[in-house]
C-alpha positions as CSV (number, residue, x, y, z in Angstrom):
1,M,-34.1,92.7,209.2
2,R,-37.1,94.9,210.0
3,T,-39.5,92.0,209.1
4,R,-37.7,89.6,211.4
5,F,-37.7,92.2,214.2
6,A,-41.4,92.7,213.7
7,A,-42.0,88.9,213.8
8,L,-40.1,88.7,217.1
9,I,-42.3,91.4,218.6
10,V,-45.4,89.6,217.5
11,L,-44.3,86.2,218.7
12,A,-42.9,87.4,222.1
13,P,-46.3,87.9,223.7
14,L,-47.5,84.5,222.4
15,M,-44.4,82.7,223.9
16,L,-44.9,84.5,227.2
17,G,-48.5,83.5,227.2
18,L,-47.6,79.8,226.6
19,G,-45.1,80.0,229.4
20,A,-47.6,81.6,231.7
21,C,-50.2,78.9,230.8
22,S,-47.6,76.2,231.7
23,T,-46.9,77.9,235.0
24,V,-50.6,78.3,235.9
25,R,-51.3,74.7,235.0
26,E,-48.4,73.5,237.2
27,A,-49.6,75.7,240.0
28,V,-53.1,74.2,239.8
29,R,-52.4,70.6,238.9
30,G,-48.9,70.2,240.2
31,P,-45.7,69.4,238.3
32,D,-45.7,66.8,235.6
33,L,-43.3,63.9,235.4
34,A,-40.8,63.7,232.5
35,P,-41.9,61.4,229.7
36,V,-40.6,57.9,229.8
37,G,-38.8,56.8,226.7
38,Y,-35.6,55.3,225.4
39,P,-32.6,57.2,226.7
40,A,-31.4,58.1,223.3
41,A,-29.1,60.8,224.8
42,L,-27.4,58.2,226.9
43,A,-27.2,55.1,224.8
44,P,-27.5,54.5,221.0
45,M,-30.3,52.6,219.4
46,D,-28.1,50.1,217.6
47,Q,-26.9,48.2,220.7
48,R,-25.1,44.9,220.5
49,I,-27.4,42.2,221.8
50,I,-25.9,38.8,222.7
51,S,-28.3,35.9,222.2
52,V,-27.4,32.5,223.5
53,S,-29.7,29.5,222.7
54,T,-28.8,26.3,224.5
55,P,-31.1,23.3,224.0
56,A,-32.2,21.6,227.2
57,T,-31.5,17.9,227.6
58,A,-32.3,15.3,230.3
59,N,-28.9,15.6,232.0
60,S,-28.3,19.3,231.4
61,L,-27.5,21.8,234.0
62,W,-29.5,24.4,232.1
63,R,-32.5,25.6,234.0
64,T,-35.8,26.5,232.2
65,G,-36.2,30.3,232.2
66,A,-32.6,31.1,232.9
67,R,-31.2,34.1,231.0
68,T,-27.8,32.6,230.3
69,F,-25.3,30.1,231.7
70,F,-21.9,31.1,230.4
71,N,-22.1,34.9,230.1
72,D,-21.5,37.5,232.7
73,Q,-24.8,39.3,233.5
74,R,-23.1,42.4,235.0
75,A,-23.3,45.7,233.1
76,Q,-20.5,45.9,230.6
77,H,-21.9,47.3,227.3
78,V,-23.4,50.7,226.4
79,G,-27.1,50.5,227.2
80,D,-26.8,48.0,230.0
81,I,-28.5,48.8,233.3
82,L,-26.7,48.9,236.6
83,T,-28.2,49.3,240.1
84,V,-26.5,52.0,242.3
85,L,-26.9,51.8,246.1
86,I,-26.7,55.2,247.7
87,N,-26.0,55.2,251.4
88,I,-24.7,58.6,252.6
89,D,-24.2,59.2,256.3
90,D,-21.8,62.1,256.5
91,S,-21.3,64.7,259.2
92,A,-18.8,67.6,259.4
93,K,-18.2,70.1,262.2
94,T,-15.6,72.9,262.0
95,S,-15.0,76.1,264.0
96,N,-12.7,78.9,263.0
97,S,-11.8,82.3,264.5
98,S,-9.3,85.0,263.6
99,S,-8.2,88.3,265.1
100,S,-5.7,90.8,263.8
101,S,-4.7,94.4,264.7
102,H,-2.2,96.9,263.4
103,T,-1.0,100.3,264.9
104,S,1.4,102.6,263.3
105,G,2.6,106.2,263.8
106,V,5.0,108.6,262.0
107,T,6.4,111.9,263.2
108,A,8.7,114.0,261.0
109,G,10.2,117.4,261.4
110,I,11.9,120.0,259.1
111,P,14.4,121.9,261.2
112,H,16.1,123.4,258.2
113,L,14.5,124.0,254.8
114,L,16.8,126.3,252.7
115,G,16.4,128.9,255.4
116,L,12.7,129.2,254.8
117,E,11.5,127.5,258.0
118,S,10.9,130.9,259.7
119,S,9.0,132.2,256.7
120,L,6.7,129.2,256.7
121,G,5.6,130.0,260.2
122,K,4.2,133.3,258.9
123,I,2.4,131.8,255.9
124,L,0.9,128.8,257.7
125,P,-1.8,129.5,260.3
126,G,-1.7,128.2,263.8
127,G,1.9,128.6,264.5
128,F,4.2,126.5,262.4
129,D,6.7,124.3,264.3
130,P,9.5,122.9,262.1
131,A,10.3,120.2,264.6
132,N,6.8,118.7,264.2
133,A,6.0,119.5,260.5
134,L,4.4,116.1,259.8
135,S,2.7,113.6,262.1
136,T,0.4,110.7,261.2
137,N,-1.0,107.7,263.0
138,S,-3.3,104.8,262.0
139,K,-4.9,101.8,263.7
140,T,-6.8,98.9,262.2
141,S,-8.4,95.8,263.7
142,N,-10.3,92.8,262.4
143,D,-12.1,90.0,264.2
144,G,-13.9,87.1,262.5
145,A,-15.5,83.8,263.5
146,G,-17.3,81.0,261.7
147,A,-18.7,77.6,262.4
148,V,-20.1,74.7,260.3
149,N,-22.2,71.9,261.7
150,R,-23.5,69.7,258.9
151,Q,-25.1,66.2,258.9
152,E,-26.5,64.4,255.9
153,K,-28.1,61.0,255.7
154,I,-29.5,59.6,252.4
155,S,-30.4,55.9,251.7
156,L,-31.7,55.4,248.1
157,T,-31.4,52.9,245.2
158,I,-31.5,53.9,241.6
159,A,-31.0,52.1,238.3
160,A,-28.4,53.8,235.9
161,V,-27.6,53.2,232.2
162,V,-24.1,52.7,230.8
163,S,-23.8,55.7,228.5
164,A,-20.1,55.3,227.4
165,I,-17.0,53.1,227.7
166,L,-13.7,54.8,228.3
167,P,-10.5,53.6,226.5
168,N,-9.3,51.9,229.7
169,G,-12.5,49.9,230.0
170,N,-14.2,52.0,232.8
171,L,-17.9,52.7,232.4
172,V,-19.7,56.0,232.3
173,I,-23.1,55.7,233.9
174,Q,-26.1,58.1,234.2
175,G,-29.5,57.6,235.7
176,T,-32.7,59.6,236.7
177,Q,-35.6,58.7,238.9
178,E,-38.7,60.7,239.5
179,V,-41.4,60.1,242.2
180,R,-44.6,62.2,242.5
181,T,-46.5,62.4,245.7
182,N,-49.5,64.7,245.6
183,A,-48.2,68.0,244.1
184,E,-44.5,67.4,244.8
185,V,-42.0,65.6,242.5
186,R,-38.9,64.2,244.0
187,Q,-36.0,63.7,241.5
188,L,-32.9,61.7,241.9
189,T,-30.0,61.8,239.4
190,I,-26.7,60.0,239.4
191,A,-23.7,60.1,237.1
192,G,-20.1,59.1,237.3
193,I,-17.4,56.6,236.3
194,V,-17.2,53.0,237.6
195,R,-14.7,50.1,237.2
196,P,-16.2,46.9,235.8
197,E,-14.4,44.9,238.5
198,D,-16.2,46.9,241.3
199,I,-19.6,45.8,240.1
200,G,-21.0,43.0,242.3
201,A,-22.2,39.7,241.2
202,N,-25.8,40.9,241.6
203,N,-25.1,43.8,239.2
204,T,-25.0,46.5,242.0
205,I,-22.4,49.0,243.0
206,Q,-22.0,51.3,246.0
207,H,-21.9,55.1,245.5
208,T,-18.5,55.2,247.2
209,Q,-17.1,53.2,244.3
210,I,-18.2,55.8,241.7
211,A,-15.5,58.2,240.5
212,E,-16.5,61.8,239.6
213,A,-19.9,61.0,241.3
214,R,-22.6,63.6,240.7
215,I,-25.6,62.9,243.0
216,N,-28.5,65.3,243.0
217,Y,-31.6,64.7,245.1
218,G,-34.2,67.5,245.0
219,G,-37.7,68.3,243.9
220,R,-40.2,70.7,242.5
221,G,-43.7,71.5,243.4
222,D,-45.7,73.4,246.1
223,I,-43.4,72.6,249.0
224,S,-40.2,73.4,247.1
225,R,-41.6,76.6,245.8
226,V,-42.6,77.8,249.3
227,Q,-39.2,76.9,250.8
228,K,-37.2,78.6,248.0
229,T,-36.0,82.2,248.5
230,P,-37.8,84.6,246.2
231,A,-35.8,85.6,243.1
232,G,-35.8,89.3,243.9
233,Q,-34.6,88.8,247.4
234,S,-31.9,86.3,246.3
235,L,-30.5,88.8,243.7
236,I,-30.4,91.6,246.3
237,E,-28.6,89.4,248.9
238,R,-26.2,88.2,246.3
239,F,-25.1,91.5,244.7
240,S,-25.7,93.9,247.7
241,P,-22.4,95.6,248.5
242,F,-23.4,96.1,252.2
């Protein structure tokens, strides 16, 4: 146990150094794009591939270079690619206000207390009055107001991969797209569930036809780092009791 703990103490500075080198390199050269490869996490390697070979004849309707004549080219198997059209033009505006107040008062007297009401006046200072032995009052008020004015407009296109097929035939899709401009990387991710019958003849689908849609459009780099709230300030604002 002590040997393992000592090894962790020795490796910790090395790991921190590697992380610092990565951070320094990103600060100087800008963020790197993710490596391009087969999406093994989304689709298995052993996909079913349909191969159709139709010989051409003089009177055939088959065109040279065509992919297929009798098969549906829309995405329907795990690993197939589907084009998602994202056109978001939403706006929301709400305004709320609330006001509440509460006032209460209690007055109680003890005219007779086992014949000790006269003796209490001698014990208690300031002149004890049995008719006004207890008196309380309270007053509370609360006012609140809030407003939301939001407007979003996004127009993007992304290719997604069919990662799974549900028992009812619906398709689970996932896709990621990265674009680097100078020292800023913009990343778009899409995930959700689609019905095969909603896919158009050109193998496209609108984002409004995706159930459980998860659309993320953000970035990382110099501009995003400057716009982001510092971690220390964010923690203070989040957990401050005042």
